[in-house]
N, C-alpha and C positions, 0 to 999 in steps of 0.2 A: 612368624608367630610372635606375638607380644607376650613377654614373660608376665607371670602373676603380679609381681610388684609394679610393673608398668601399668597394668589394668587398674590396680588399686590407686596408683598415683593419679590416673586420669579422672576417676570418679571423685577422689578426695579433692582434687584441684577445682572441679566444678562446684563442689559443696563449699569449699573454703573461700572462693571468690565469686559470690553470686552476682555482684555488680559487673565484674569483668566478663563473666559468662553471659550476662544479659546484653552487654554491648556487642559481644561477638555474635550472639544470636540475632540481634537486630540487624547487623550488617548482612548476615546470611539470609535473613528474611527478605531484605531488600533485593539481594541477588536473586532469590527465588521469585520475587515479585516481577522483576524485569524479565527473567527467563520465562516465567509462566506466561506473561503477556505475549512475548515474541513467539513462543512455541504455539500458543493458541491461535494467533493470527496466521502464522505460517502453515500450520497443519490444516486449518479450516479452509484457507484460500487455495491451497494446493490440491485438496481432495474434493472440494465442493462440487466441481463440474462433474467429475466421474461419479460421485454419489448421486447426483441428479439424473445423470444418464442411465445409471442402473435402475433407479427407482422408476423412471419413465419408460424403461425398455425401449430406448431410443433406437431408431433404425440406423444402419451403417451408411445409407445413402438416401438423401432426399432430393427429388427432382421436382422442379417447378417450371411451368410452361404456360402459354396462353391457353384459353379454353379450347378443349377438344371433347368429343364424345367419349364416354367411358369405354365402349367396345373398341374404339380405335386405340385408346391407351393400353387396354389389355392386350390387343394384338401386337402392339409394338414391344411390350415388355415380356411377353410370354416366351420369347426365344432366348432370353438371358439365362445362361447356363448356371451361374453361381447364385441365383436368387432362391432363397428358401421360402419366403412369403412376401406378399405385397398388399398394400391397401391404398385407397385413393381418397382424396379430399377435394372439396369445393371451397375455395377461399375467396371471399369478397371483402373488399376494403371500403373504408369511408361509409360505413353503415350507421345511420342514426340510431342512438341507443339512449333509453331513459331507464333509470333505476329508482325504485321507491325504497328508501332506507327504512322508513317507518310507515306503518299502515295509516293511510289517510294523510301522510305528509307530502311535502313538495318533492317532486322528482329531481334528479340530477341528470344532465344531458352530456353526451360525449359522442364523438365519432369512434367507431370500433371496427375491428377486423373480425369477421364472423367466419368460423370454420365449420363446414358441414361434415360430420363424421359418419362413415358407413356403418350400417348395422353389423355388430360383431367385432367392430374395431374401435370401440368407444374409448379405449385406453392406449391406443397406439401412439407412442411418443409423449404420453401424459402421465404425470405422477399425481395421484389424487391426494391432496393434503388434508382435506376435511370434507365431510359429506360422502357422496358416492359418485360413481361415473354415470353416464347416460344409460338408461335401461331400455331405450327404444320406445317408451311411451311418449305421446305428444306433449308439448308444453314444458319440456325439461331443458335446462341449460347448465353448463359448467363454465365458470369464469376463472380467469387467471388470478393468481395470488396477489400480484401487484395491484390489480383493480380492487380486490377485496380489502387489502391493507389501506389503500389510499382513500377509498370511499367508506370504509367501515361497514361493508356489507358481507353477506355470506349465505349459506343455505337458508332457504325460506324467503329470500328477497324476491320481489316481483320486478321483472324487467320487460322492456319492450324494445323491439328492433324494427327499423323501417327503411325501405328504399323507395325509389320512384316507381317501383313495380308492385310493391306489396308490403304487408305488415305481419309481424309475428309478436306474440306475447307469451310469457310463461314464467316459471319459477326456477330460481337457482337451486340446484340439488347438490352441487359440489364445487370445490375450489381446487385448482390444479396448478402444476408447474410444468411448462414445456421448455426444456433447457436448450433452445436453439437461437435465442436472442435475449437481450436484456429485458427486464420487466417494465411494465407501465408504473410510473410515468416517465422513466428513462426512455422507454420506447413511446413514440407519439400516440399510438393507438392501442388500447387494451384489447385483449383477445377474448372472444366469447365462443363457446362450442355448443352447437345444437345438432340435431340429427340431419343427415344429408337430405333426406326426403322432405323435411320441412323447409330447408333452404331453397330447394328447387321449386316446391309447390307454393310456398307462401311469400318468399322474398324475391324470387325471380319470375314466378308464374310462367315457367318455360314449358308447361304441358308434358309431352312425352319425351322431351329431350333429357339426356343424362350427362350434363357437362361436368368435367373435372379439370383441375389445373394444378394438382400436386399428387405425387406418388411417393410412398414410403417403402423402401426396399430393405429387407433383412437378408443377409448373405449366409450361404452355407459355410463358406470359408473366408472370413474377413481378411486373411492375409493376402488374398487374391483381389483386393479392392481395386488396384490400378487397372488390371485387365478387365474387370467388370465395368469400370467407368469408360474405358475405351469402347467396349461393346455397347454400353448404354448411349454413348454419344452417336454411335453409328445408327442405333435403332431410332434415335430421335431426329434423324435427318428429315428436314422439311417442316419441323415444328418451329414456332416462333416464340421468342422470349424464354428459351430454355436455359435453366441454370441447374447445376448439380452442387450439392454441398455434402460434406462428410462430417463425421464426429470430430476429426482433427481440425478441419476448417472451422467448424462451429466453435470449438474450444478457442481457437485463435481470435475469433471475432468477439466472443463473449468476454474472454479474459482480458482482451485489450481495454475494455471499459474499466476494468479494475486495476489497470497498470499503475496509476498514480499511487494507490494504496500499497500495491506490491512493492513499488520503489521505496516508499516511505518505510515499509516493513523491513526491507533490506538494510536501509540506513539505521533503523532502530535496532535491528538485530546486531549489527556491528558495534553500535554504541553499548548495547547491553553486554556484549562479550567483553569489550574493553573495560567498561566500568566494573563488571563482575570480577574480572581477573585482577585489576588493580586493587579493588577493595579487599579481595582475599589475600593478595600479596602483602598489602600494607598491614592488614590485621596480623598475619603470621609473623612478619618481621618485627612488628611492635611487641608482640607477645614474647618472642624469644629474647629481644633486647631487654625487656623488663625482667625476665626470668634467668638471666645469665648466672647470677649467684646460685640459684636453685639447680641449674644444670650442672654447674661445677660440683656442688655438694652431692648430687645424685651419682655423678661419675666416680666420686671418691668412695661411695659405698657399693660399687660394683655394677652399675648400669652400663651396658654396652652402647655404642653409638646407635646401632640399629634399634635396640630395645627402647632407648630414650626417644628416638625419632618416632617409633611406632606408638609410644605412649602419648606423645603430643598429637599425633595423627588421630588416635582413638578419641582423645578428648575433643578434637574438632568435629569428628564424626558424631559423637554423642550430642554435641550442641547443634550440629547441622541438620540432623534427621528431623526433629520437630519444626525447626525454624524454616528450613528449605521447603518442607512439605506444606506448611502453612502459607509461605510466600507463593509457591506455585499455584496452589488452589486460589488464593486471593487474586493473583495476577490473571489467572484464567477467567475468573468471574468478573473482574473489572472490564475486560475487553470482550466478553462473550456477547453482551447485548449489542454493541456497535458492530461486531463482526457478523452477527446474525442479520442485522439490518443491511449490511453490505452484501451478503450472500443473497438475501431476498431481492435486492435491486438487480443482481446479476442473474436471477432465476436459477440459483444454485441452492443446495441443501446444506445446512449446518450439521455437524456430527450429532449423534444421539445424545452424547454427553460432552460437556466442555473439557472433561478430563479423560485422557486416553493413553494409549501406549507411548506416543511421543512425550507425554509429560513424565511417564515413568522412566523413560530413557534419560530425559533431561534431569530428573531428580537424582538418578544414579551418577550422572556426569558431574553435577554440581557438588554432591557429597564427596565424590572422589577428588575433585579439585580442592575442596576445603581441606581434605586430609593431606594432600600434597603441599598445599600452601602452609599448613602448620608443621608438617613433618620435615620438609626440606630445610627450612631455616634452622630447625633444631639439630638436624644432622650436620649442617654446616658449622653450627656453634661448637659441636663436639670436637672439631678439628683443631681448635686453639688450645693452648695449655690450660690445665685445670686451674692453676693459680690465676691466670688471666680471667677465666670465667668467674671464679670466686670473688674477684675484685669488682665485677659488674661492669656496667657501661660507664664510659668516661663522664664525669660530672664536673660541671664548672662550679667554682666556689665564689659566688657573687659577693661583691662588697655592698655594704648597706647604702652608700651614696649612689652606687650604680643602679640599684633597683628602685630607689625612692624618687629619683629625679624625673626620669622619662619612662614610665612603664610601657607606653605604647611602642616607643622605639626599641626598647629592650625586648618586648615580645616578638617584634619582627626579626631582631638579631638572633634570638633563641631559635626561631623557626628555621633560619638559614644555617644554623650551626650543624644541622644534619642534612647535608646536601642530597645524599642518596634518597633518604626517606622523603625529603621535601619534594624531590623530583617526581617520585611515585605518586604522592598526593596531588601535586600540580597536574600531572597527566590525567589522573582520574577525574578531578574536578573540571579540568578543561574539556574533557570529552562530554561531560554532562552539560556544561555551559554552551559548548559549540552546538550541541543538538538543540538546545533551547533557542539559540540565535537562528538556527536553520528553520525551526518550527515557526518562529515569528515571521520570517521572510516568506515561508510557504503559506502561512495564514493570510498574508497580504494578497498573494496570488489567488487563493481560494475566495477571499472576499470580493476581489475583482471579478472572478469567474461567476460568482453568484449574481452579481449585478449585470454582467455581460457574458452569459454562457456561450455566446458565439465564439469567444476567444479560445475556447477549448478545442483542441484537435487541429488547430491551424497556426501557422507561423505569422499570419497576417490577420488583422481584425476588421479591416474595412475593404470594400471594393468600390471603385469610382469608375463611372463610364468615361471612356476616352482612351487615347493612345499615348505616344511618347511625349507630345506637347503637354498633355494633361499631367503626365507623370512629373515633368519638370516643374510645373506649378505646385503640385502636391508636395514635392520634396522641399520646397522653400516655405511650406506652411508650418506654423508653430506646433510642436508636439510630434512631428513626424520623424521617425528614425530612418526609414527607407521606403522607397516606392518603386515599383517596377511593373512593366506591362505584363499582363497575364492573358493567355488565350485558352479557351476551352471549347472542345468540339464533342458532340455526341456521335457515336459510331456503333456499328454492328459488326460482329465477326462475319467472315465470308464463308463459313462452313455450313451455312443454312441453319445454324442453331439460333441465329438472331439474338445472340448474347449482347445485351446493352452494355456499352463501354463508355466511360468518360475519359477523354484524352486531354491532358493539360500540358501546356508549355509556358515558360516564362521568358522574359526579355533576355537578350544575350548575356551570358556569364552570370546569371542570377539564379540558375536552377538550384544550386546547392543551398543558397541562402533562404529560399522560400519554400522549396518543395522537398528537401532531403529527409524523407521519412526514414526511421531506423531500418537498417538492412536486416533481413532474415537470412539471406544467402546471396552469394555473388558479390558484385561491386557496383559502384555508381556508374550511371550512363555518362560517358564522356564524349564519344564520337557521334557524328551525325548518323541517324538511322538506328540508334540504340534507344532502349527504353527500360525504365524501372516499372514493374507491374505490381499491383497489390496482390496479396496472398489469395484473396477471394477470386480474382480474375485468373491467376495461375492455376488454381484448383479447378475452376469451372471449365477452362479450355484445355486442361492437361498440359500447360506450358511449363517448361523447365529452362534452366540456364542455357543460353545458346539457341533456344527455340525461336520460332518466328510467330509474331503476332501480326496477322493479316486482317485488317479491318476496313470496312467501307464507311467513310466519313459522310455523315448526313449533309447533303447539299454540296458534296465535293467528290473527290476521287478516292482511289484505294491507297491505303497506307500500309507499308511493310516495315516492321521494326524487329530488330533482334533483341532478345531479352538479355540484358546485362546483369540485372539484379531483381530480387523479389523483396518487397518492402512491407512493413506493417502499415496497413491502411484500413481505417474503420469506416469512412464514409462510403456510401453506396455498396455496403457489404464487401469492400475491398476490390470492386471491379473498376479500378482506376489505373491508367497508365500515364507515366510522365515521360516526356520525350523532349528533343530539342526543337526550337522554334522553326528552324528552316524546314525540317521534315514535315511538321504539321501544316505550315503555310503552303508547302508544295502540294499537299492533298487538297487544301481549300484556301486559296489566296485571299478571298474576300472575308475571311473570318474576322468578326469584330473583336476589338481589344477592350480590356478593362485594366484598371490600375490596382494592383494589390498594395495595400498600405500597412506598414508596420509602425506602431506607435512607440514612442520612447518609454523606457522603464518608468513606472509610476504615473504615466499620463493615461487618463481614461480614454477609451476608444470613442465614447459618446461625446466627449469634449472635442476631440479632433473631428469627429463627424459633423458636429454643429458648426465648427470653424470652416470646414470645407463647403458646407451648404451655404454659409454666409457669403462665400466667394462665387456662388452660382454653380457649384459642382454637384453632380448627382451622386452622393455618397451613401452607401448602404452598409449595414453591419454584415460581416461574413456569417453565413448560417452555421458554420462549424459542424461538430458531430454530436453535440449534446444540447439542443434547444430546450429540452425538458429535463435538464440534469440537476436542477436546484436541490431536489430531495437527495440525490446521490452525493452532491457536494456537502450537504448537511451531515450525512453519515460520515464522510471523510473528516469533517471538522470535529465531530464527536470523538473519532479515534485520535485526532491530534490533541484534543484536550486531555484524554487519558494518558497519552505518551508524555505530554508536557508535565502533568502532575507527577508521573513516575520519575521523570528526570529531575524535577524539583526536589523530590524526596531523596533521590540518590545524591544530589549535590549537598543537601543538608546533612545527610548521614556521613558523607566523606569528610566534610569540614568538622563535624562533631568528633569523628574518630581521630582525625589529625590533632585536634586540640586536646582531646582526652589523653592521647599518648604523650603529647608535649607536657601537659600539666603533671602527669604521673612522673615523668623523668625530671621535671624541674620543680618538684615539690619544695626543695630547699629554697629555691629562689622565691617562691610564694611565701614560704615561712619567714625569710629575711624581710620581705616586703611588709609583712604584717607586724613583725617586731619593730620595724622602723616607723610604725604609725599608719601603715597603709590600711585603707578601708576596703570594703567590698567593691567599691567603685574602682579602686586602684588595681585590685586583682582582676576585675573585669577588663580594665584597660590593657593590662599585660597580655591577657589571653586574646583580646580583640586585636592587638597589634600583630600577634602571630597569625590570626585568622585573616586579617586584612592583607598581610603580605602574601599569604597563600592565595586568596581570591584575586588579588591584583595581578599577580603573575599568571594565574590560571586564566583570567579573562583575556590577557594579551595572547596567550597560547591558543585559547579558544577561538579568538577572532581569526588568527592565521589558519588554524585547523579548519574552520568553517569555510573560509575563502578558498583555500588551496586544495582541500580534500573533500569535505562533505558536500559543499554546494556544486562543484563540477561533477561529482559522482551522481548526485541526485538529478541534476539538470540533464545529464546524458541519459539516465534511465527513464525520465519522463519527457523526453524531447518531443514526442508527438503531441503532447498536451499544450504546446505553446512554448514561446521563448520565455524561460523563467529567469527573472532578475532576482537572484537569491542573495544579493549582498545586503547585509543588515544596515539599516539606516542609523545615523548618529543617535536618534531618539531611542531606537531599539537597543543599541549598545549601552546607552546610558541607563535605560530601564533595567537591563540585566545586571549592570554593575551595581546599581542601587539595591536590587534584590539580593545579589550575592553578598554585599556588605551587610545587609540586614540579617541574612542567615548567619554570617560570622558573628554579628553582635548578639543575636539571640542565643547561639550555641555557647558563646563566651559567657553570657550571663547565666546560663544553665550550669555550666561547670564551675563558675566562680561561686555560685551559691553553695555548691557542694563543698568546695575547699575552704570557704570562710567558716563553715560549721565545724571543721576539724580542729583539734587542739594544735597549737603552734608547735609544741614539742614533737608531735607525731610528724608534722611536715618537715621539721629540721632533721629528723632521723631518716636516713635512706631506707627506702622500702626493700 
């Protein structure tokens, strides 16, 4: 409980020092800004998939298979004990589509995936975002939100569909989200939903046939999912092209596409935490140092240590409540737009409001931290003798010649005179600068990916026809970092599910360099006959660690591999297995080889490709996982810009805070400088010297921090998106150094203007 005088002191202090309160509030606002942005990104990305699944009433299990008659599919699934309801679809791909954005205007054309929905199941797996669902009347269509956003169309748009067997035309009545794959244009084909009967009668012209190739199953008891999948695989015996997917598997596939942003968010959250803590600690320590005489006087009139600390904590809380609240709201609004764009690309849903319970929890936490940061130094100050507190902080008595000769050098010396506070300020500024260096390096990667999206998702950017002799030639070519033979075979599982599998092997000893996807569980495949399988394949076949993958290699023999690890793999929905070369060649000795090429950091894949082609080699870009990912990358770049702006503001605020504290403590030095004939420029030089010393040391620490901590951490988190060279270039380091010095110069000018306007007598008298 804070005594009455303590409460009065807190309110009076805020009124008596409005400028100091404004500085403290500005720092707290920036803390709220960073935390608000991080919380908004984190909460939206972590809950977007579940929100979309609930809105779409997504099934627990989705089965896809080659075309069979609907009665046969019903007979096979009717014996499943744990199934509450089921619905079927007819999905046909590469259907010609034309959409008329304006009446009488030119149409736009695209290949689309058409889903035929059964009557009574028009919303199974779909969340209607605008318009309405299919009513069963002819000539109605629902389109996916990605297509609506990309083409600027919606309800009322006229569209046409066509195959080699028939034509369909109608009107868009609704826009939907189906959260089982990323949205168009990140997905190559947009999805269009029309009635099942119209697909059969107008696009397939199949007469009396009732073909289906997808089934949606909702379970009575979702906790018995594993047993249901085992029973479903048994029931699908004899079907070809069968795959099963679940909500958890879909989450892994969809969220994998957003892994780069999630990784960036993790790094940004760490920086926000470090910068916030150091800002609060620096502010609290500076305030108590300035108020040591006041603390001593208050103790002489009866304030207890806890009461005094509580009074300072209350003062911080009063300043923090409006500042942190404003910062949280502003930070949330700053990233709300880019976050919503990212979620739309992932076919996920944003929260109804950018401000929610996570922000309230963050608000309470930051206000509590502000109270601790203010109260703890005050409590520590009460432990020293009252006489020492009344004497205040140790002050240097500068000589006139000392301050008049070299004000820049003196400013640097004054900053270093407080090593503890200087270190805190250096760490805070270094954290912000290290993040900026990281963002510049990451920006280079994204610019390259926008030009060459095939580089995303693979550790190699080019494939060249040929074997080991070709690999030797490629290795000696300019711009090539590494080259190794690569073998790929198509296979089918032998359990009559006809699950398509891609099996990949690299040259001896190179598996880890080129294929090592991040492990979800297990370990790396090291011995002959072992494999690392994608999560999608493990889920479809019910494979676990130690299980057996038995596959029939097309054009070869049977392959039996023991599962050593399950890895994150996005291509082909995760139905990929990596194994050793000897095992794969045993199953098919005549398998042709290619050469996987890794380019040197900073060297364009297109440049190396052109060089190899000039040597007569057939070099092609690796298809990667995101051939249509430019809009997705644009969204990530937008988020990077917001983060960079926030870190720039943090850096400026930290330098401003450090210089304001130094100027307040060294006001006598500024007064002596002015009595010695010093001008406003000399006062600026004094403060700039301190700011330059701070930024110079912080930049050196930032470089080490980026190279040894931030870059390795982020590279490991986004390993599957390519080999990231996140070392800042000399030009980038120089640009950051110039920007940091410019910030120091600007903040020094701002403070110098304030101190030049003060009377010299007031400066010479200790505050």
